[in-house]
C-alpha positions as CSV (number, residue, x, y, z in Angstrom):
1,M,17.8,145.3,147.4
2,R,19.4,142.5,149.6
3,S,17.6,139.8,150.9
4,F,16.1,140.0,154.6
5,N,15.1,137.4,156.9
6,I,13.7,139.0,160.0
7,P,12.1,136.3,161.7
8,G,15.0,133.8,161.1
9,L,17.3,136.6,162.0
10,S,15.7,137.5,165.4
11,L,15.1,133.8,166.5
12,S,18.6,133.0,165.8
13,L,19.3,135.8,168.3
14,L,16.9,135.4,170.8
15,V,17.7,131.8,171.3
16,G,21.4,132.7,171.7
17,L,20.5,134.8,174.5
18,S,20.6,133.4,177.9
19,L,17.3,133.6,179.5
20,P,16.7,133.0,183.3
21,V,13.7,131.1,183.8
22,L,14.1,129.0,186.7
23,G,13.8,131.0,189.9
24,A,12.7,134.1,187.9
25,E,10.8,137.0,188.2
26,W,8.7,137.8,185.1
27,S,6.4,140.8,184.3
28,V,4.4,142.5,181.8
29,E,3.2,145.9,181.2
30,P,0.6,146.4,178.6
31,T,-0.7,149.8,177.1
32,V,-2.9,151.0,174.6
33,S,-2.7,154.8,173.5
34,L,-5.1,156.7,170.6
35,R,-3.9,160.0,169.2
36,N,-5.5,162.5,167.1
37,G,-4.5,165.5,165.6
38,Y,-4.0,168.2,163.4
39,N,-0.7,168.7,161.3
40,D,-0.6,171.7,158.7
41,N,2.8,170.7,156.6
42,I,3.5,166.7,157.4
43,R,6.2,166.6,154.7
44,L,8.0,169.9,156.3
45,T,8.0,171.4,152.9
46,T,8.2,174.9,150.9
47,A,6.0,173.8,148.2
48,D,2.3,173.9,148.2
49,H,0.5,171.6,150.7
50,D,-2.8,170.7,152.3
51,S,-3.0,170.3,156.1
52,V,-4.0,166.9,157.4
53,W,-5.7,165.2,160.4
54,E,-4.2,162.1,161.7
55,T,-5.5,159.2,164.1
56,D,-2.5,156.9,165.4
57,L,-3.5,153.4,167.6
58,T,-1.1,152.0,169.5
59,P,-0.9,148.8,171.4
60,A,2.1,148.4,173.2
61,V,3.4,146.0,175.7
62,K,6.8,146.2,178.2
63,F,8.1,142.6,179.6
64,G,10.8,141.2,181.6
65,V,12.4,138.2,183.3
66,A,15.2,138.3,186.0
67,K,17.0,136.7,188.3
68,E,19.9,137.8,190.5
69,N,22.6,137.8,187.7
70,Q,20.5,137.6,184.5
71,G,17.8,139.5,183.0
72,L,15.8,140.1,180.0
73,F,13.6,143.0,178.9
74,G,11.8,144.4,176.0
75,N,9.6,146.3,174.1
76,A,7.3,145.9,171.4
77,D,4.3,148.2,169.6
78,V,2.5,148.1,166.8
79,S,1.0,151.8,165.3
80,I,-1.7,152.0,163.0
81,V,-1.9,155.6,161.3
82,R,-4.4,157.0,159.6
83,F,-4.5,160.7,157.7
84,Y,-7.9,162.6,156.4
85,G,-8.3,166.1,154.5
86,G,-5.1,165.6,152.3
87,S,-4.7,165.5,148.6
88,G,-2.2,165.3,146.3
89,D,1.2,164.4,147.8
90,N,-0.7,164.9,151.2
91,S,-3.3,162.1,150.4
92,S,-4.1,159.2,152.8
93,S,-3.3,156.6,150.2
94,L,0.1,157.9,150.3
95,L,0.7,158.7,154.3
96,D,-1.1,155.7,155.8
97,R,1.3,153.5,157.2
98,E,1.5,150.7,160.0
99,N,4.7,150.9,162.3
100,Y,6.1,148.0,164.1
101,H,8.9,148.2,166.7
102,L,10.5,145.5,168.8
103,M,13.3,146.1,171.4
104,V,14.8,143.3,173.5
105,N,18.1,143.5,175.9
106,S,19.7,141.1,178.0
107,Y,22.3,140.9,180.6
108,Q,24.4,138.3,182.7
109,K,26.6,139.3,185.4
110,T,29.4,137.3,187.2
111,E,31.8,138.7,189.7
112,R,33.6,140.7,187.5
113,N,32.5,140.5,184.0
114,E,29.1,141.8,182.4
115,F,27.7,140.6,179.4
116,G,25.1,142.4,177.3
117,A,23.3,142.0,174.0
118,D,20.8,144.3,172.4
119,I,18.6,143.5,169.4
120,G,16.1,146.1,167.9
121,I,13.8,145.8,164.9
122,T,11.8,148.7,163.2
123,Q,9.4,149.2,160.4
124,D,8.7,152.6,160.0
125,S,8.3,155.4,157.8
126,T,10.9,158.1,156.8
127,L,8.6,161.0,157.6
128,D,9.5,160.4,161.1
129,T,12.7,158.5,161.9
130,E,15.0,160.6,159.7
131,L,13.9,163.5,161.3
132,D,14.2,162.6,164.9
133,Q,17.7,161.0,164.4
134,T,19.6,163.4,162.2
135,G,16.9,166.5,161.8
136,Q,17.3,165.4,158.1
137,V,14.1,166.2,156.4
138,I,12.7,163.2,153.7
139,Q,9.6,164.6,152.5
140,N,8.3,162.0,150.7
141,R,7.4,158.8,152.1
142,A,9.0,155.6,152.0
143,T,8.9,152.9,154.5
144,R,12.2,152.1,156.3
145,L,13.3,148.7,157.5
146,S,16.3,149.3,160.5
147,T,17.6,146.5,162.5
148,V,20.3,146.9,165.6
149,L,22.6,144.5,166.8
150,N,24.3,145.3,170.1
151,P,26.5,143.1,172.1
152,S,29.1,144.1,174.4
153,W,31.4,143.2,177.2
154,T,32.4,145.0,180.8
155,R,35.3,143.9,182.7
156,M,35.9,145.2,186.3
157,I,40.1,145.5,186.2
158,N,40.3,146.2,190.1
159,E,37.9,148.1,192.4
160,K,38.5,151.5,190.8
161,T,39.0,150.9,186.6
162,R,36.6,148.7,184.5
163,L,37.3,148.1,180.7
164,A,34.1,148.1,177.9
165,L,34.3,146.4,174.7
166,E,31.3,147.5,172.5
167,Y,29.7,146.4,168.8
168,Q,27.3,147.5,167.1
169,F,25.7,146.7,163.7
170,D,22.7,148.9,161.7
171,R,21.1,147.9,158.4
172,V,18.8,150.3,157.0
173,E,16.7,149.4,154.1
174,Y,14.0,151.3,152.5
175,S,11.2,149.9,150.3
176,N,10.8,150.7,146.4
177,E,8.1,152.9,146.6
178,V,7.0,155.2,143.7
179,G,9.1,158.3,144.0
180,Q,11.8,157.2,146.0
181,N,14.3,155.8,144.0
182,N,17.0,158.4,145.8
183,L,16.8,156.7,149.0
184,V,19.7,154.4,149.8
185,N,20.2,151.1,151.9
186,Y,23.0,151.1,154.1
187,D,25.1,149.1,157.0
188,Y,26.8,151.1,159.6
189,N,29.2,149.3,162.0
190,T,30.9,150.6,164.9
191,V,33.4,149.2,167.3
192,S,34.3,150.9,170.5
193,A,36.7,150.3,173.8
194,S,36.6,152.8,176.8
195,V,38.5,152.7,180.4
196,V,36.3,154.2,183.1
197,R,38.2,154.8,186.6
198,N,36.6,156.4,189.7
199,L,38.7,159.1,190.4
200,T,36.9,160.3,193.4
201,P,33.7,158.8,194.9
202,R,31.6,161.6,192.8
203,T,33.6,161.7,189.6
204,Q,34.6,159.0,187.2
205,G,37.1,159.9,184.1
206,T,36.7,158.1,180.6
207,V,38.9,157.5,177.7
208,S,37.6,155.8,175.0
209,T,38.4,155.2,171.0
210,S,36.4,153.9,168.3
211,F,36.0,152.6,164.6
212,D,33.0,153.6,162.2
213,R,32.2,152.1,158.9
214,Y,29.5,153.4,156.7
215,E,28.7,151.5,153.6
216,P,25.7,152.8,151.2
217,E,25.1,150.5,148.1
218,T,26.7,153.3,145.9
219,G,29.7,152.1,145.7
220,L,31.2,154.3,148.9
221,N,33.0,153.3,151.7
222,S,33.5,155.7,154.7
223,D,35.6,154.8,157.7
224,S,35.8,157.2,160.7
225,Y,38.4,156.7,163.6
226,A,37.7,159.0,167.0
227,I,39.5,159.2,170.3
228,Q,37.7,160.8,173.1
229,A,38.1,161.9,176.8
230,G,35.9,163.3,179.2
231,L,34.6,163.4,183.2
232,T,31.3,162.0,185.0
233,S,30.4,164.0,188.0
234,Q,27.7,164.0,191.0
235,H,28.2,167.1,191.9
236,S,25.2,167.3,195.0
237,E,22.3,164.9,195.0
238,T,20.5,167.0,192.5
239,L,22.9,167.9,190.2
240,S,25.0,165.6,187.6
241,T,27.1,166.5,184.7
242,S,29.0,164.4,182.2
243,W,31.2,165.3,178.6
244,L,33.1,163.4,176.4
245,A,35.4,165.2,173.8
246,G,37.6,164.4,171.3
247,R,38.7,164.4,167.7
248,R,37.5,162.3,164.3
249,Q,39.4,161.2,161.1
250,T,37.1,160.0,158.4
251,N,38.4,158.4,155.2
252,S,36.2,158.1,152.1
253,D,37.0,155.8,149.2
254,T,34.3,156.0,146.1
255,L,34.8,153.7,142.9
256,I,34.1,156.2,139.9
257,A,33.8,155.0,136.4
258,T,36.1,156.4,133.7
259,G,36.3,156.8,129.8
260,F,35.9,159.3,126.9
261,C,32.9,161.0,125.1
262,V,32.1,160.1,121.4
263,G,30.3,162.9,119.4
264,A,30.1,165.4,122.4
265,D,29.6,169.3,122.3
266,P,33.3,171.1,122.6
267,G,34.0,170.9,126.5
268,A,31.6,168.2,127.4
269,S,33.2,165.8,129.9
270,F,32.6,161.8,130.9
271,P,30.0,160.6,131.9
272,E,27.6,163.2,130.9
273,C,29.0,164.2,127.4
274,T,26.7,166.6,126.2
275,G,25.4,166.0,122.6
276,G,27.3,162.9,122.4
277,F,27.5,159.4,124.6
278,P,29.7,158.2,127.0
279,V,32.0,154.9,126.8
280,Q,33.1,153.7,129.8
281,T,37.1,152.2,129.8
282,G,37.6,151.3,133.4
283,S,37.3,152.6,136.7
284,D,39.2,154.4,139.5
285,T,39.2,155.2,143.1
286,V,38.7,159.0,144.7
287,E,39.6,159.1,148.0
288,I,38.3,162.1,150.7
289,N,39.9,162.7,154.0
290,N,38.0,165.1,156.7
291,T,38.7,165.5,160.3
292,G,36.8,167.2,162.9
293,A,35.6,167.5,166.6
294,T,33.4,164.6,168.1
295,Y,32.0,165.3,171.8
296,S,28.6,165.1,174.1
297,A,27.9,166.5,177.2
298,N,24.8,166.4,179.7
299,I,23.6,168.1,182.6
300,T,20.5,167.1,184.9
301,K,19.4,169.1,187.7
302,T,16.5,167.9,190.0
303,L,14.1,170.4,191.4
304,E,11.6,170.1,194.2
305,R,8.9,169.4,191.6
306,G,10.4,168.5,188.6
307,S,13.9,168.6,186.8
308,L,15.8,170.4,183.7
309,G,18.5,168.9,181.4
310,A,20.4,170.0,178.7
311,S,22.5,167.6,176.2
312,L,25.0,168.8,173.3
313,S,26.6,166.4,170.9
314,R,28.3,166.5,167.7
315,L,28.8,163.0,166.1
316,A,29.1,161.7,162.6
317,T,25.6,160.1,161.5
318,P,24.6,158.3,158.3
319,S,21.6,159.3,156.1
320,G,18.9,157.6,153.9
321,D,20.0,159.8,150.8
322,G,23.7,158.2,150.7
323,E,25.3,160.8,152.7
324,L,27.3,160.8,156.0
325,L,26.4,163.7,158.1
326,D,28.3,165.7,161.0
327,T,25.2,166.3,163.2
328,T,25.4,168.8,166.1
329,R,22.7,168.2,168.3
330,L,21.4,170.7,171.1
331,T,18.5,169.6,173.3
332,L,17.0,171.1,176.3
333,T,14.0,169.2,178.6
334,G,12.1,170.5,181.4
335,E,9.3,169.1,183.6
336,H,7.3,170.6,186.1
337,R,4.4,168.5,188.5
338,F,1.6,170.5,189.4
339,T,0.3,167.9,191.4
340,E,0.5,164.0,191.7
341,T,-1.4,163.7,188.5
342,L,-0.9,166.7,186.6
343,R,2.3,167.9,185.2
344,S,4.0,169.7,182.1
345,N,6.7,168.9,179.7
346,L,9.1,171.1,177.6
347,T,11.6,170.0,174.7
348,V,13.5,172.0,172.6
349,E,16.1,170.7,170.0
350,Y,18.1,172.2,167.4
351,Y,20.0,170.5,164.9
352,K,23.0,171.5,162.5
353,R,23.5,169.0,159.7
354,E,27.1,169.2,157.7
355,T,27.8,166.8,155.0
356,I,31.0,164.8,155.6
357,V,30.8,163.3,152.1
358,N,27.7,162.7,149.7
359,A,26.4,160.0,147.9
360,S,29.1,160.7,144.9
361,G,31.8,160.3,147.6
362,Q,32.7,164.2,147.2
363,P,33.0,166.2,150.3
364,G,29.7,168.4,151.1
365,S,29.4,172.5,151.2
366,G,27.2,174.4,153.4
367,D,25.1,173.1,156.5
368,R,21.6,172.8,156.9
369,N,19.5,173.5,160.4
370,F,16.2,171.8,162.1
371,F,14.8,173.3,165.1
372,R,11.7,172.1,166.8
373,I,10.0,172.9,170.2
374,R,7.3,170.4,172.0
375,P,5.4,171.8,175.2
376,S,2.7,169.2,176.3
377,V,0.6,168.9,179.4
378,T,-0.3,165.3,180.7
379,W,-3.3,164.4,183.4
380,Q,-3.4,161.2,185.0
381,W,-7.2,161.8,185.7
382,Q,-7.7,158.1,186.9
383,R,-5.2,155.5,188.2
384,E,-4.8,153.4,184.8
385,W,-5.9,156.7,182.1
386,L,-3.7,159.5,181.2
387,L,-4.7,162.3,178.7
388,A,-2.2,164.4,177.1
389,G,-1.8,167.3,174.9
390,E,0.8,168.2,172.9
391,Y,1.6,171.3,170.5
392,Q,5.0,171.3,168.0
393,Y,6.4,173.8,166.3
394,A,9.3,172.9,163.8
395,E,11.4,175.1,161.1
396,S,13.5,172.9,158.5
397,E,16.3,174.9,156.4
398,N,16.3,173.0,152.9
399,T,19.3,172.6,150.5
400,N,18.3,175.8,148.8
401,A,18.0,178.0,152.1
402,D,14.2,178.1,152.3
403,T,12.9,177.7,155.5
404,A,9.9,175.3,155.9
405,T,7.5,175.6,158.8
406,R,5.2,173.1,160.7
407,N,2.2,173.7,163.3
408,A,0.5,170.2,164.9
409,V,-1.8,169.4,167.8
410,Y,-2.1,166.2,169.2
411,L,-4.2,165.1,172.1
412,T,-3.6,161.2,173.1
413,L,-5.5,159.0,175.2
414,T,-3.8,156.1,177.1
415,Y,-4.8,153.3,179.1
416,R,-2.4,151.5,181.4
417,P,-3.3,148.9,183.3
418,T,-1.6,147.7,186.7
419,K,1.5,146.0,185.9
420,I,1.9,142.2,186.4
421,F,4.4,140.5,188.1
422,T,4.6,136.5,188.7
423,S,7.5,134.5,189.9
424,R,8.6,131.0,188.8
């Protein structure tokens, strides 16, 4: 595993950000939440398993400092997660964890330019993150360390047109825990450029291009190029839509060993060499090319006492098992406010995952699906106290076409004191 100095990296990047101190407004918003729940299949597996009880204590804080043309905002939290009632793979010794999260974003504006920088550092479990990002189920728990760096620059070319340039670097590393030798550390780099033009007072047109590089520690290098065009429209005070669509070209190179077999069974091939042993003589590069559609679309409708939303996207996404995935994601959301203190929410998610290139540098076959529905109710029974109940049902289709299901129920109590402001 590559050495990785989180404190040093974080400090150097934060010092490089422009901190607006004098004449600025500072804000701090702390919260503490306690979640208890029951989960009948924490690993989303089709194998025999126990149900578990879960307790999650999460202190968190949002903070910010800003003045007229500068700002720095962020949030940080620590989750202490403990499990009870399971045995074997679901024992508390394997499931218990502490998750850490820090996100800082800053901006600085001039008359025609805006500069931004985002930093994210997360230590969490593969049981949660891979599922939320790609719909990919990694059944065995391992600690994931993720770092995201995201500088950007937006330039107003004229009153109607702006140019946006953005770079994002993602590094993901996994712990060397027992049973997790199949997880692959990787870097993921993205460079994008877009031109946005106001076509009417309510409509914007966008043309964008991007380059992505996926570099897992398997000898695979995968480059993706994409070009997209789309529109963003504010149809009325309560209805807005946006869409962006185009094509992707992915070129993957994998370095493989070459050689011959000694004393192997008839028909055996290198490097397996069944019945004998392999002799490596060199290496060769295998190239795989893949094309596909890429798109994203959103629609939001504001209602008198709530809102409705839908989003659809198809993007190339990296995975912890060394694969580059073509992930299609559909999300439906709804909110209804019964009173000023009582509201309900519903989230429905569907993922379809297709392998662009696997850990061996070969094209994938077939697809895997993931579905989840999450209704919830939140009651603000006092100004600083919230009580929320949530039910989750999930289905995951594994590579062998078996389907795993999960039912989970959670009750969360949150204390959120009044936001603190001060000026200097």
